[in-house]
Structure formats: structure tokens, C-alpha cells
N, C-alpha and C positions, 0 to 999 in steps of 0.2 A: 277514465274519469273516476276520481275518488269520491264516491257518493256519500261516504260517511264523514266527509270533511266540508259539508255544504251548509253548516249553520244549524238552525233549528231542525233537529232530526224528525220531529213529529210532523213537519210540514215539507221539508226540502229534500228528503232522501229520494223520493220518487216523482215529485211534482214537475211538470213541464210547463213552458210558457203557453199562454193561450194563443189562439190562431192569429188575432190582430198583431200581437207582439212578434210572432214569427214572420208575418208578412213585412213588417217594418224592418226586421233584421235582414231578411232576404233581399229587400230592395236596396238597403244600405250596402250589403255585400256585392250585389250586382253592379251598383253604381261605382264601386271601387275598381272595376275592370275597364280598361280603355277599349279593348277590342270588342266590337259590336257583337260578334258571334258568341263570345264568352259571356257578354252581358245577357243576351237572349237565352242562352243555355241555362244560366244560373237562375234567371227570373222565371222562365216558364216552368222549370222543374222544381221551383222553390228550394234551390240549393241542392239539387240532385236527389230529392226525396221521392220522386216518381219519374217515369220515363219522359224524356223530352217530347216525344211524339204526342203524348197525352196532353201536355201543356200547350203544344202548338195547335192541337185540335180545338182549343178554346178560343183561338183567334178567328176573327172573320176573314173571309177570303181577301178583302181589301187590306187588312192589317198585315196578313202574312205576305202579300205581294210587296207592300211598302218596306217591310223589314228585309225581304230578299233583295230588293233594289238597293237599299242602303248598304247591305253587306257587299254587293257586287261592285260598288264604286269605292269601297274602303272607308265608309263612314265610321265615325267613332261616337262615343257617348261622353258627355260631361255633366256635371251636377247642374240641376235646373237653377237658373238665376232669376232675377227680378223680371226679365223680359221673356219668361217662359211661354207666355201666350203667343209669341211670334215664332216658335220653333216646334218641331215634331217631338212630342214627349213620349217616353216609355214609363208606364205606371202599372202597379199591381192594385187592382180594385179590391174592396173588402171581401168579395167572394173567393179571391185567390187567382182570378183570371188576369193575365197580362193584357193591357190595352195599349194601342198606339194612338195617341191623340194628336190630330193635326191642328195647325193654327186655326183658331176660330171655333174649335170644338170644345165642349165642356169636359173638364176632368171630373170623374165620379167623386162625389163627396166621400171623404174618409180614405181616399186612395193613398198608397205609399209611393211617392215619386222615386223612380229609379234614376232618371236623368233625361237630358234632351239630346237628340241626334245632331251631331256636327257633320254636315255634308262636305265641308271643305270646298265649297263652290261647285260640287258635282251633282247637285240634286237634279235628276233627269227631267227634261221638259216633258210635259204631258203626264207626269206621274199622277197628279191629283185627278185628272180626267179618267185615267184608267182605273184608279182605286174606286172612283165614283161608279164606273161601269160595272165593276165586280160587285159592289154593294147593290147596284140596281138589279143584277141578275139574281142575287139572293132574295131581293124584294119581289121579283117576278115569281119566284117559286112560292113565296108566301101568298101572293095573290092567287095563284092556282089553287092552293089549299083553301083560301077564303072563299073563292068562287064555288068550289065543290061543296063546302059546308052550307053556304047560303042556298045553293040549289037543293040540298038535302032537306032543308027546312028547319024551322024552329024546334019541332018535336025531336028530331034526330040530334040536334045540337044539345038540347037540354038533357036528353038521355045520356049522351057522351059525358056531359058534366057530372051527372049523378053517379055514373059508373066510376069515373076517374076520382071524384071526391071520396067515394067509398073506399077505393083501392088505396089512395094516399093516406087514409086514416089507419090502415092496417099493415103498412109496409115500412121499411126503414127510410132514413133520410135520402133525399135526392136533390140534385142541383143541375139544371141545364141552362144553356145560354141560347138565345135566339137574337142574333145581331148584338146590340149593346144592352139588351134587356136580359134579365135572369128570372128563372122560376124555381123556387126552392121551398122546402118545408123545414129547413135547418136554420136554427139560431136567429140572430137579430135581423138577418136579411130575409127572413121567411115571408113569403107572400102566398103560400099555399097551406091548406089544412095539414096539421101534423102536431108534433109535440109543442111547437111554439105558437101555433095559431089554431083556435078552436074551430070546430066544424061549421058553426054559424057566424063566425067572425067576419066583419066587413073587410078585414085585412086580407082575406083569401080572395085571390083574383077570380076564382071560379064563382064565388058568391056574387061578385060584382057583375060578372057576365050574365048570370042567371036573371038579374034584374034589369038588363039592358037589351034593347032591340037588337036582334042578330045583325041587322044591316049597319049598326053603329059599332060593331066590334072592331078592334084594331087587328091588322093583319097578323101581328106577332101572336096575339091571343088565339086567333083561329088556328095558326100554325101549331102552337103548343098543344092545343086540345086535340087536334087530329093526329099529329105525329106521336104524341105520348100514348094515345089510345091504340094506334097501330102497333107501337112498340110493345105494349102490354099484351096485345092479341097475338104477338109472334111467339110467345112462350108462357111465362108464369107472371104473377104479379110483381115478382122481384126484378123483372125486366126494367122497371122504372129506374133502376140504379145503373144500368149498363151504358148510358150516355152521360152520367154525372161528370161534371167538370168540363164538358165539351159543348160545341155548337150542335144543336139538334136541327138539322135541315132535311128537306125532302131527299136530296141526293145522297147525303151521308146515311140516312136511315135505310134507303133502298139498298145501298151497297152492304150495309150491315146485315139486313135480313137475307139477302142473297147468300152472304157468307155463312149464315146459320143454316140455310137450306143445304148448302154443299157439305157443311160439317156433319149434318145428320144423314148424309148419304142419299139425298133426294135431288131431283132435277126440276127445273122450271119448264112447264109445257110451252111449246112455241107460240101458241095462240095468246098466251099472256102478254107477249111483247107488244101486241097491237092495241092493248087496252089503254085508256087514258091514264095519266100518271097516278092519280089517287086511287082509282079502281084497281090498278095493277098492284099498288102498295098493299091494299087490303087482301088481295088474293095471295100475295107473297107471304103475308103474315099468317094466313091460314095454313099454307104449305109448311111454314117453319114450325108452327105449333104442332101439326100432325107429325112432322118428322121428329120433333123432340120427344113427343110421347112414345113413339115407336122405338127410338134409340134407347131411351131410359128403360122401357119394358124389356128390351133385348139385352140389358146389362151394361150399357155404356157407363163408364166411370166418370160422371160429370162432377166438376168442382168449379169454384170461382176464385179468381185472383182479385184481391181488394186493395186498392190504393187509398189508404186512409185519409190522405190530405185532400183528395178530390172526391172522396166517397164513391169512386168509380169501381164497378164490380164487373169483371169480365168472365163470362162462362167459358170453360175449356173442358177437355176430356183427356184422360190418360191414354197413352197408346197401348197399354196393357193393364189388365185388372190388378188391383192391390191384392196381395196374397199373404199367407203366413210367412213367406220368405222375406217380407218387408218388416217383420217384427224385430225390434232391437234385440241384440243378444241377451242383455240383462233382463228384459221382459220375458224372453223365452226361458231363461234359467228359472225365473220365479214361477212361471206357469208349469214347469216340469215338476214342481213340488206338489201340484194339484191334479195335473192331467198327464196321461201317458204320452209317450212319443208318438204313438199311432194317432191318438186323438188330436195332438198338436199339429201333426202333419196333414190332418184332414180338415183343418179349419176353413179351407177355401170354399167348401160347399155351403150354399146359402143357409141351411138350417143346422149345419154341423156344430157350430159353436154352442148353440142352445142344447143340442143333444149331449154334447160332451160335458156340459156343466150340470145337466139335469140329474146325473147320478150322484152329485155332491149334496143334493138336498134330500132330507131336511137337516143333514149334519151341519150345513153352513148356517143354520138358524140357531145352533147351540151357542152358549155364552162364549164370547171371545176372550182373548187375553188382554191384560193391562187395561187400557182405557176404553176398550171396544165392547159394546153391548153384545154383539154377535160376531161369529166368524165371518159372516157375509160382509159386515161393515169393515172388519179387519182386512179381509181380502181386497175389497174395493179400494181402501186406502193404500194398501200395499202395491197394487197394480198402478194406481195413479202416481204414487211416489217414485217407483222405479222408472216408469215411462217419462216422468218429468226430468229426472237426472239424465236418462239415456238420450233425450233429445236436446240436452243443454238448455233446458227451459228454466225460468226462474220460478214459475208457479204453474201447477197443473190442477185441474178441477174436473169434477163430474157431478151433474145435478140430476134431480128427479123428484117424483112425488114420494112422500114418506110412506104412505099406505097404498102400494100398488095393487095389493089384493082387493082392497075395497074399491079402488078405481076400476079395476077390471069388472067387478060384479055390477057396479053402477052403470058402466058403459054397456054391458051386455043387456041390462034391463031397460036401456034407453032413457035412463035417468040423467037429466042435465045438471044435477047438483055439482059435479066437479068444476063446472064453469064458473061457479060462485065460491070456490074454495079460497082461503086466504093465503097470503105468502107464507105464513107459518105452517102450512100443510105441505111445504116442499123443503128439501134439504139441498145442500151443496157440499160435497167433500172437496175441500181446498187443501192443497199440499204445497207449501213453499219448499224449494230446494235448499239444501244445507248452506250453499254460498249466499243465497238470498237471505236466509235467516241470520247469517253472520253480519250482514250489513247493519242489522239492528242491535248489535252487541251492546251498545251504550244506551239503547232505549227500547227494550223488549215490548213495552206497552204499545209502542207505535206499530210493531209487527202484528200484535193482536188486532189493533184497529184496522190495519190493511187487510188481514185475512178475513176478519168479520165483515168488512165492507164488500169485499169480493163475494163472499158467501151470500150476503144480503142481496146483492145485485142479481146473482144467479138464481136465488129463490124467486125473485121478482120475475125473471125471465120465464121460469116454470109457470108461474101464475099468468103471465102475459100470453103464453102460447096455448093455454088450455081451452078457452071457449070454442074455437073451431073443432076441437076434438070431442067436445062434450055434447054437442047438439046443434040444432039449426042456428045459424049465425044471428038471425033476427031476435033470438032470445036474449042476446047480450049486447044490444045496441046502446045500452046506457053505461057500459063500462069499456075501459080501454083494453084492446087486445091486438095482437099481431098474428098474421099467418105464421104457423110454425115453420122453421127452416127445413129444407129438404135435401140440401147438398152441402158437402164440406166447403170451407173456404180458408184461404191463407191471406193474411193481412199484413201490410207494411205501414208504418207511421200512422198508427191509429190513436196517437196520444195527444191530439190537439183540438178535437171538436167535442167529444163526449166528456161531460164533466167528471165522471168517475175515472175515465181513462187519463184525463189530465192530472187528477189528484193522485192516482196510484200508478202512474207510469206504464200503462199498458201500451207499449210502443209497437211490438210485433206480436201477432197472435195466430192461432189455428183453432178452428171450431169444426167439430164433426158431430152433426145431429144424429141421434139414434132413435129410429122408429121401433115400436113394439107392437106385437099382435095382442090386442086386448079386446075382450068382448067379441071375438071372432073377426075383427077388422084390423088392418094396419093403421096405427096411429102415429103420424110423423112427429118428431121433435119432443117425445115424452122425456127422453134423457138426452144428454150430450156429453162430449168429452172435449176439453179445451186446454190449450197450452198458451203461455205468454212469456215474452221477454221484455224487460223494462229498458234494455239498452243492448248494444252489440249488434251483431249481424242479423238481418232479417232471416226468417225461415226460408228454406228452399223446398223444391218439390220432393226430394228424398225425405225431408222431415215430415212433409204432409203425408206421404205414403206410409211412413212409420206410424204417424198418429192415427191414420185411418185403420191400419192393421190392429193397433191396440184397441181402437174403438170397436172393431168387430168382435174382439174378445170380450170387451165390456158389454156389448150388446147381447152376446150369447149368455153371459152371466145374468144380466137383467131379465132376459126373456125366460130363462129357466126358473129364476126366482119368482117372476110373475105367474108363469104357468103352474108352478107348484101351488102357489097360494090360491090362484083362481080355481084350480082343479079340486082343491081340498076345502074350498069355502072358508079359508082362514085368513088371518092377518098377522104379519110380523112387521110392524112399522119400523122404519129407520129412526133410531133415537139419538144417534150421535150427530156431530157436525153442526151443533147449534152454538150460539154465542158463549154459553157457559162452558161447553166442551172445548172450544178454541182457547178460551181464557185459561182454563186449567192446563191444557197441553203446552201452550207456548210461554206462559209465565213460569210454570213449574220447571221447564227444561231450558229456560233462557240462558244463553251463554254469558259469561262474564266479559266485561269490556277489556 
């Protein structure tokens, strides 16, 4: 695609369509296919943008059976006509889920119609009765969850609400389906506390439940509260996202948690099998959480695969640790200008990168060349630049607090002041690759706007993750914050929900959070290293391993920098990478059209 021929460069070079437009486009494309299997494949995966299995997991058991029955008798799909209410319809609802709507059922407002199923006289007898039976089984499981919650009593239910509401305020967006209902804190469809719905808003389902007698709660609401609470208990707060875009049911959740227990090398005790369903589920969650803690402590290389369309995040682990062998050759060559071959080859030891860089200080705090205030900033920019090109990325970046020396001293003293720092107390080194810069040959000012926008968002992320690191969480109840990320992730098709990603074309991305030891404790998410592609192929696991290897090098550099400043009681704040710096760098060196 010739991105430089798309009209108004200041807007159109990177911008993608918003999610509703994409749904209408995918429904239209799916409806053009006559074969039902092809229609379903295209619709549930939104045009191949995520795995079919993930899209199928959003269907109810009844919908999945109806589609399978239709495929088995050679049914086709035609455009929905005026008599659509008398046919089985396939539609994509505003949350992105495919629904199969039978005659007499209501189509969700705002849905994009794919078409109606043509059975050609072969609609199986008894089909509706069996679909109803499957829906009844799902309802029976929800009744089990409701019965358990009512038996636990009002106090337990309200405690689960408070805990879940607190978690949802401090984690990323999630979206799950329970039957035909959805629960999400994302965008216009939001009915849970999050960026779109305030903590005390009546639009939040949890707030409505809190004011309603437990005996009057809908079975779907009971199921959501219990199942989401169990899911979180099975790991970390970010578990909220691992069922995103799919049906959250008792059976699917138990299968998921058992899979996590096996992945962590644990077994389920035999006596657990005789427990009632919900009690067994809570026990399995505890076993999963214990197994995860032990696996991570033992060095398991945990990461997440993120499907941006459905905001589904799946935890996985590498079969072997990331090591110096995963460094791209170009990055290795750059590092050999600063570290010895012996130091480079020993980077696999946990504290080796920091030891290797420590000998470079305080020399790295001397004045840098060209536009760089210090050699530290020059080296940081150089590593990010080379890694960006080596991974065929369009933009690379690394963020952090400007004055990490001051941060370390405040944390050591137990001073929570950093939790109230401003976004201007953080920086982000953003480096666009040469071919990305070339896209803006006719409009270099737009390049500066994009780079500055990315840097501003990353500075905000630093501000967003600081409160849990700076002191007791209750000190920061009046401000917005998220739990800092703790594991790398690799993301596909992330350019349709997040406003900044829509505007700046962040389609595929890698994020590696970097913890630091400050004030004698490990502080997660103080820094990170990120890569993005605005188009082209998604990243693969080799790219992720390369990014993690580079991030280990950066983490060592950051740790040595912080340890030197903390040990000497001094500060050498990062002064580069602000708006004025980017303006000077990219307008002064702008290519000619």
C-alpha cells in the first residue's frame, strides 16, 4: 500500500478505520461469499485478523451447533431481505461477536448483518429444540453459580463486587460474553467501571447489583461476578483479559484453569474431584496461582500473546530462556563498541548486564555528541535505533523516569511523593526507522507530530504505573493508575480500539516491561522497551525473543545508571527526548520530497 498517496498526509498516512467501520466492512465481505463455511470463517475472525477458534469461542453452544448443522446439509448465505425476520440470520454485533439469530429473536441494535441462511429445504427437524436444550444447559450452569452465591450470602457477594470493581479500575480493557449479554469496560458498549465508566456511575453493572437484593440478581450477573473473581484468583489481576472476546462459562473456565495448573507443572489432588462445582473451581484457582508464583520464581519465561481485535491476552511460556544468542547481529555489533566479547557472552546471568555496564559509569554521564546531553542518552538512543531496524520495526521506544537517582532515594526513604509526579517527570526515547521517516518526506511536520504523540503517551504510561511502586495503594485512590506490567507481550491488530493507536497506526506491537531494583526492592515496570509496525506482517516469536534480549541489555544499562546515582546520592536527569528535542531533530534533518 502506498501510504504516501492517501491524501491529507497529516491525517491519513497512519490512521486506520474505527472498529464499527471495520465490522461493517467485514460483514459486507463475508456476505459476498456463498459458501457458509467461508462466510463463518471470515465473519468470526473479522477477515482473518485473529484465529478462527477465538471467534468461535464467542458463540453460544446453541449458535455453534446451528452453524454446524447448516454446514452439514450444504446451506448457503444470501443477503438479508425484507423478510429477514423469518430466516436464520448471521450478524456481527457491535462488540465484534458473531451472532446467529433465529426467527423470532431480536437482532442486537447496531449489528452489521452478514446475511440469512438458505437451507434449501434441508433445515433439520428438531433443530430448534436441540438448540434450546443447549442454551438450557448453559443456563443450568449459571443457576449453579447463582445458587452458590446466594448460599454464601449478601456479605460475600458485596465483598466480591468491591474487589472486582477495584481490580477493573486498575487493569486494561476486557470484554466477555455470557450468553447474549456482554460485560466490558471498553468504549461505547462499556457497562463496567474503567476508562469509559466512572467508579460510581450507575452505568456500571456492579453498582446496580450493589443496590439490589441478592435474591433479585439475574443469573448472568451472578455468573459474571463469580467466574471473573475466580479467573483473577487463578493468577494476576491481568487475568481479566484472558477470556476477552469469548464466552465465560463455568465449564470453559474450569478447563482453562486446569490447563494453567498443568502448564505450571502441578497436579490436581484426587479429592478435589468430589467437591461441588463452584468449590472445586475456587480450589483450582488457588492451585493455579500457587503454581504460577513458583514457576515465575524458578525462572519460567512467561509472556502474553495479545489479539488486539478482541483484546484477548493469552499467557504462554518459552520452551527455553531468552539469552544473548537471541540478540540481533546489528545490536551485538553496536554493543561490542562498549562491552567486551566476554561481557557480552555472559549477559545471560541475571545480574550480569548491570555489572557489565557499571564500569561505564560515570563516563556515560559525560556530555554526548551532537544533539545528546550525555553519552547515556546517546547510547540509549543508539541501542533503540539499531534494534528498531534489526527487527524490521517502524518505530522503537523506551521510557522511564527522568531523575531515577531521586526516585531511588525517595523510595528508599518510604516517601510516596513519586506517586504524585507529573507526566513531565518522565521521558520516552522514540526512534522512527529510516523507511518510516521517508513516508513523511512531503510533510515532515506530521512526522514530528507522530513522534511527539507517541512520546507523550509513553510518558503518561510512566505516570500511570508509578503509584503502586511509590507507596500504599490507598494513598492514591483519588487518581488514575494501573498495575505496572510484569511480562512481555506480542500484539496483533491493535489499531482499531485505542484512540492513539487508531490515529498513529500502531497495528502490531511488542512490549517488554523492565523492572529495576530501587530503594532495595524490585520495582516492576519502571522502564520498558517497545516496538511497533504500522502495517505489514505481525511480529513472530523470534522477533519477541530478540526484543526481550535487547530489553535485557537496556535493563542492565538502566540498573547500572540507577545504582551509580543512588550509591553516590547524585542526580543526572535525562534532559533529551522532549517535544523541543524532537522538533529540532526531525525538522532539521527532514528529507526532501
